[in-house]
C-alpha positions as CSV (number, residue, x, y, z in Angstrom):
1,M,-7.7,-1.9,-28.4
2,A,-10.6,-4.2,-27.4
3,D,-12.6,-3.4,-24.2
4,L,-11.5,-6.0,-21.7
5,G,-13.7,-4.7,-18.9
6,K,-12.5,-3.9,-15.4
7,K,-9.2,-5.3,-14.1
8,F,-9.2,-7.2,-10.9
9,T,-6.7,-8.8,-8.5
10,C,-8.3,-11.8,-6.8
11,F,-8.5,-11.4,-3.1
12,Q,-8.0,-15.2,-2.5
13,C,-5.2,-16.2,-4.9
14,A,-3.9,-12.8,-6.1
15,A,-4.4,-13.7,-9.8
16,K,-4.8,-10.7,-12.1
17,F,-7.6,-10.9,-14.6
18,Y,-10.2,-8.8,-16.5
19,D,-14.0,-9.4,-16.2
20,F,-14.7,-8.9,-20.0
21,G,-17.7,-6.8,-19.0
22,K,-19.6,-9.7,-17.4
23,P,-21.9,-8.9,-14.5
24,E,-20.1,-11.3,-12.1
25,A,-16.3,-11.0,-11.7
26,L,-15.2,-14.6,-11.1
27,C,-11.6,-15.5,-10.8
28,P,-10.6,-17.8,-13.6
29,K,-8.0,-19.5,-11.4
30,C,-9.9,-20.2,-8.1
31,G,-13.5,-19.3,-9.0
32,A,-13.9,-16.7,-6.2
33,N,-16.6,-14.1,-6.7
34,Q,-14.9,-10.7,-6.3
35,K,-18.1,-9.0,-5.0
36,T,-17.7,-11.1,-1.8
37,A,-14.2,-9.7,-1.2
38,P,-13.7,-8.4,2.3
39,A,-13.7,-4.6,2.7
40,K,-10.4,-2.9,2.4
41,P,-9.2,-1.1,5.5
42,K,-9.2,2.7,5.1
43,A,-5.8,4.4,5.1
44,V,-5.0,6.6,8.1
45,K,-4.0,10.1,7.4
46,K,-0.4,11.0,8.4
47,E,-1.6,13.9,10.4
48,N,-3.5,11.6,12.8
49,Q,-0.4,9.4,13.3
50,V,1.6,12.0,15.3
51,G,0.2,11.0,18.6
52,P,-1.9,12.5,21.3
53,G,-0.8,15.9,22.7
54,L,2.0,16.4,20.2
55,S,2.0,18.8,17.3
56,R,3.7,17.8,14.0
57,D,6.6,20.1,14.7
58,R,7.3,18.7,18.1
59,A,6.9,15.1,16.9
60,R,9.8,15.4,14.5
61,S,13.2,14.5,15.8
62,P,15.9,17.2,15.6
63,R,18.1,17.0,12.5
64,R,21.4,15.4,13.4
65,E,24.6,16.5,11.8
66,D,27.1,14.0,10.4
67,P,29.9,13.2,12.7
68,P,33.3,14.4,11.6
69,W,35.4,12.1,9.5
70,V,38.0,10.1,11.4
71,S,40.8,8.5,9.5
72,I,41.5,4.9,10.5
73,M,44.5,4.7,8.2
74,S,47.9,5.4,9.9
75,R,50.7,7.0,8.0
């Protein structure tokens, strides 16, 4: 298979394209230079999302049991 270069998704118009190994990755649809793309936000680890003062075990809600089945049909 031919080397198409690096695959990009344009940050302005969301078009997908390959750079064909060129030094500047320009979107063929809108012409945006992909080097000027805004920085991506870093993902927050799940361990840090528990909240202040709570351990992971205490942050989880207790497991609920299913309610008993009740028939709505009368005989």
